[in-house]
C-alpha positions, 0 to 999 in steps of 0.5 A: 695266354688262356686255354688252347693254342690258336691252331688247335681252334681254327678247325672247329671254327671253320667246320661251323662257319661251313656248317652255317653256310650250307644251312642257307638262313634266307632259304629257311626264312623264305620257306617260313614266310611262305606258311604264312597267311598274306595278311600276316606277313607285313607284320613278320621279318627274320631277324637271325639263324643261328644253331638250329634257331629261327629267330623272327620279328613279329610287330603286331602284338595280336599276331604274336600271341596267335603264333605263339600259343596257336600255330608255332608248333605247326609251323615247326613241324611243316619247316622241318618236313620241307627243309631238307638242307638244315635241322630246324629245333625251334622258333623264337618269336620277338 
């Protein structure tokens, strides 16, 4: 056995799991998606939500570059402003 007994790890694990459920990743992505222009939406999809980081797949290289260079900070600021149920630390485009 390495480290700590299981009974000491379970409360921390359950707290993290409960926090993830409260953050509602589908709603966070829906808010993100609502901030995009209609012509951008077909090229963007949700990958995952993990500890305050929103991972987004962008299939257009031109749109990816535009989002990373010019719009990432503005989108993040707007998301933080309108999303009261989760703390969004970063948007990671892939």
